[in-house]
C-alpha positions as a printed NumPy array, in Angstrom:
array([[-52.147, -82.622,  37.315],
       [-51.372, -82.529,  34.014],
       [-48.247, -80.513,  32.183],
       [-46.801, -79.564,  29.06 ],
       [-44.015, -78.101,  26.791],
       [-44.757, -76.074,  23.816],
       [-42.128, -75.702,  21.33 ],
       [-41.691, -72.818,  18.885],
       [-40.035, -74.323,  15.898],
       [-37.439, -72.237,  13.963],
       [-34.675, -71.299,  15.739],
       [-35.848, -73.352,  19.1  ],
       [-36.061, -77.266,  17.523],
       [-33.29 , -76.658,  14.653],
       [-30.993, -73.872,  14.453],
       [-31.738, -72.698,  11.088],
       [-32.812, -68.711,  11.445],
       [-29.707, -67.814,  10.116],
       [-30.931, -69.988,   6.239],
       [-34.3  , -67.984,   6.573],
       [-32.419, -64.756,   7.066],
       [-30.426, -65.187,   3.952],
       [-33.819, -66.176,   2.316],
       [-35.899, -63.108,   2.935],
       [-32.521, -60.827,   2.674],
       [-31.863, -62.053,  -0.788],
       [-35.822, -61.749,  -2.052],
       [-36.498, -58.576,  -0.508],
       [-33.524, -56.831,  -1.469],
       [-32.482, -58.839,  -5.32 ],
       [-36.052, -59.613,  -6.467],
       [-38.459, -56.348,  -4.388],
       [-35.752, -53.429,  -4.261],
       [-36.309, -53.078,  -0.542],
       [-32.756, -51.769,   0.342],
       [-32.314, -53.366,   3.706],
       [-29.565, -54.324,   6.072],
       [-29.545, -58.119,   7.182],
       [-30.022, -56.386,  10.799],
       [-32.953, -54.622,   9.549],
       [-34.409, -57.736,   7.713],
       [-33.439, -59.778,  11.296],
       [-36.129, -57.501,  13.001],
       [-38.869, -58.055,  10.908],
       [-38.654, -61.503,  11.067],
       [-41.849, -62.332,  13.21 ],
       [-45.52 , -63.346,  12.3  ],
       [-46.478, -64.712,   9.419],
       [-45.075, -64.171,   5.883],
       [-47.423, -62.013,   4.622],
       [-47.23 , -59.937,   7.753],
       [-43.787, -59.709,   7.151],
       [-44.487, -58.014,   3.319],
       [-47.011, -56.034,   4.548],
       [-45.122, -54.536,   7.255],
       [-41.76 , -53.79 ,   4.89 ],
       [-44.246, -52.676,   1.844],
       [-47.329, -51.605,   2.723],
       [-50.867, -53.625,   2.779],
       [-51.747, -52.795,  -0.989],
       [-48.456, -53.726,  -2.557],
       [-48.645, -57.06 ,  -3.191],
       [-52.074, -59.029,  -4.028],
       [-52.756, -61.988,  -1.616],
       [-51.713, -64.403,  -4.601],
       [-48.359, -62.257,  -5.256],
       [-47.637, -62.528,  -1.389],
       [-48.182, -66.306,  -1.426],
       [-45.834, -67.016,  -4.388],
       [-43.597, -64.889,  -2.43 ],
       [-43.672, -66.615,   0.801],
       [-43.194, -70.024,  -1.139],
       [-40.185, -68.816,  -3.106],
       [-38.362, -68.078,  -0.136],
       [-39.424, -71.041,   1.584],
       [-38.216, -73.207,  -1.569],
       [-34.904, -71.615,  -1.41 ],
       [-34.555, -71.992,   2.591],
       [-35.253, -75.825,   2.193],
       [-32.621, -76.455,  -0.35 ],
       [-30.022, -74.134,   1.686],
       [-30.927, -75.885,   4.777],
       [-31.562, -79.421,   4.158],
       [-27.743, -80.527,   4.37 ],
       [-27.485, -78.865,   7.358],
       [-31.041, -80.118,   9.128],
       [-30.56 , -81.555,  12.746],
       [-32.18 , -80.977,  15.733],
       [-30.664, -78.313,  18.573],
       [-27.82 , -80.228,  20.4  ],
       [-29.746, -82.255,  23.362],
       [-33.48 , -82.025,  21.997],
       [-33.116, -85.446,  21.129],
       [-32.474, -86.317,  24.525],
       [-34.629, -84.096,  25.583],
       [-38.019, -84.723,  24.215],
       [-37.148, -88.602,  24.95 ],
       [-36.719, -87.748,  28.79 ],
       [-39.955, -85.905,  28.415],
       [-42.063, -88.487,  26.803],
       [-41.154, -91.262,  29.48 ],
       [-41.766, -88.622,  31.837],
       [-45.312, -88.104,  31.144],
       [-45.413, -84.596,  29.698],
       [-47.452, -83.894,  27.35 ],
       [-45.557, -81.726,  23.933],
       [-47.024, -79.657,  21.65 ],
       [-45.736, -77.08 ,  18.946],
       [-47.092, -73.583,  18.185],
       [-45.363, -72.036,  15.64 ],
       [-45.398, -68.84 ,  12.911],
       [-44.374, -71.28 ,   9.764],
       [-46.304, -72.608,   7.584],
       [-47.028, -76.735,   7.218],
       [-44.774, -76.782,   4.385],
       [-41.86 , -76.144,   6.729],
       [-43.306, -78.129,   9.75 ],
       [-43.244, -81.326,   7.656],
       [-39.892, -80.424,   6.339],
       [-38.545, -80.691,   9.965],
       [-40.51 , -83.082,  11.521],
       [-40.419, -85.785,   8.896],
       [-37.032, -85.268,   7.792],
       [-36.014, -85.853,  11.46 ],
       [-38.8  , -88.211,  12.358],
       [-40.181, -86.685,  15.388],
       [-43.6  , -86.398,  14.577],
       [-44.574, -88.774,  17.044],
       [-43.85 , -86.941,  19.893],
       [-46.243, -84.35 ,  19.614],
       [-49.938, -84.317,  20.06 ],
       [-50.629, -80.939,  18.882],
       [-48.897, -78.724,  16.328],
       [-49.953, -75.154,  15.422],
       [-49.17 , -73.634,  12.575],
       [-49.343, -70.144,  10.676],
       [-52.402, -71.569,   9.248],
       [-54.268, -71.97 ,  12.32 ],
       [-54.24 , -68.823,  14.025],
       [-56.341, -65.591,  12.489],
       [-53.389, -63.509,  14.302],
       [-49.258, -64.199,  14.911],
       [-47.276, -63.654,  18.088],
       [-47.335, -61.742,  20.104],
       [-51.136, -62.526,  20.071],
       [-50.763, -65.635,  22.167],
       [-53.552, -67.678,  20.258],
       [-50.969, -69.896,  19.045],
       [-49.875, -71.315,  22.45 ],
       [-53.867, -71.033,  23.613],
       [-54.481, -73.242,  21.086],
       [-51.962, -75.99 ,  21.359],
       [-53.089, -76.242,  25.19 ],
       [-56.219, -76.376,  24.45 ],
       [-55.447, -79.457,  22.187],
       [-53.288, -80.625,  24.822],
       [-56.388, -80.523,  27.363],
       [-53.58 , -78.875,  29.851],
       [-54.231, -75.216,  31.643],
       [-51.921, -72.938,  30.117],
       [-50.35 , -71.845,  33.498],
       [-49.193, -75.504,  33.529],
       [-47.651, -75.114,  30.236],
       [-43.884, -74.112,  29.65 ],
       [-43.298, -72.917,  26.096],
       [-39.638, -72.942,  24.428],
       [-39.129, -70.036,  22.545],
       [-35.942, -68.126,  20.78 ],
       [-37.494, -64.924,  19.555],
       [-39.   , -61.915,  22.084],
       [-42.29 , -61.948,  20.191],
       [-42.742, -65.514,  21.05 ],
       [-41.468, -64.437,  24.667],
       [-44.273, -61.867,  24.691],
       [-46.867, -64.414,  23.436],
       [-46.376, -66.976,  26.295],
       [-46.341, -64.105,  28.779],
       [-49.899, -63.308,  26.904],
       [-51.004, -66.746,  27.55 ],
       [-49.564, -66.583,  30.565],
       [-47.272, -69.265,  30.286],
       [-43.254, -69.548,  31.685],
       [-40.728, -69.77 ,  28.783],
       [-37.426, -70.785,  28.721],
       [-35.121, -69.361,  26.105],
       [-33.27 , -70.71 ,  23.362],
       [-30.261, -68.123,  22.56 ],
       [-29.757, -69.158,  19.123],
       [-31.012, -66.329,  17.268],
       [-30.924, -63.14 ,  19.951],
       [-28.942, -62.54 ,  22.976],
       [-30.337, -62.539,  26.824],
       [-30.246, -58.692,  26.401],
       [-32.968, -58.773,  24.374],
       [-35.523, -60.252,  26.319],
       [-35.172, -57.588,  29.245],
       [-38.185, -55.89 ,  30.545],
       [-40.051, -60.244,  30.329],
       [-40.96 , -61.826,  33.673],
       [-41.943, -65.292,  32.675],
       [-38.735, -66.365,  31.436],
       [-37.043, -69.115,  34.07 ],
       [-33.695, -69.55 ,  32.156],
       [-31.689, -68.907,  29.575],
       [-29.79 , -71.612,  27.648],
       [-27.526, -72.118,  24.544],
       [-29.066, -75.904,  23.483],
       [-30.812, -78.131,  25.537],
       [-27.245, -79.669,  26.12 ],
       [-27.461, -77.497,  29.497],
       [-30.848, -76.927,  30.358],
       [-31.462, -79.337,  34.223],
       [-34.674, -81.003,  33.996],
       [-35.072, -81.169,  37.28 ],
       [-37.604, -78.307,  37.699],
       [-38.91 , -78.598,  34.941],
       [-40.25 , -82.36 ,  35.05 ],
       [-42.069, -81.667,  38.211]])
């Protein structure tokens, strides 16, 4: 029976959410006058960049072209700030290697745009581990819609019930549940208390060094 691991990227493979938060906080407040606290911005940080802008400002504030440019401006600032700190979450390099040797297929299901996915995978030289990479550009609707994880499972040729999702956000865990998948939660951005009510979570871990592989690899 084939088994697959599907990874979210930001906050799950790389601990970069503080840099995304800072990028959005500065653009929303300094450039766009939203007057939001960091905690308020944090709560809006899910889904596609354009969806975030629409949630905050409404659907008629910006044109598609304006939203695309704001999105790229934020991502360019994020990459410049984060590049000196870019590294895998502790233990993930060993975990990916062990999973590959165990014959487990691996994919990525993320709301990040290809510009950021390429930034992480190519700088860290880990693209070869992943047989499916589903980004924001590949889905019509973001998490908690399960489309991103179901597409990854389809490309990997693995039944959703045999996929385990690695996530750091409640909306991602909800998407996994909607896809019929179990989840492992990395507590890089959210506390365990923020996931109350989900029954598809296998475990919470701060990083991959504390993750027991015995049950996951079977």
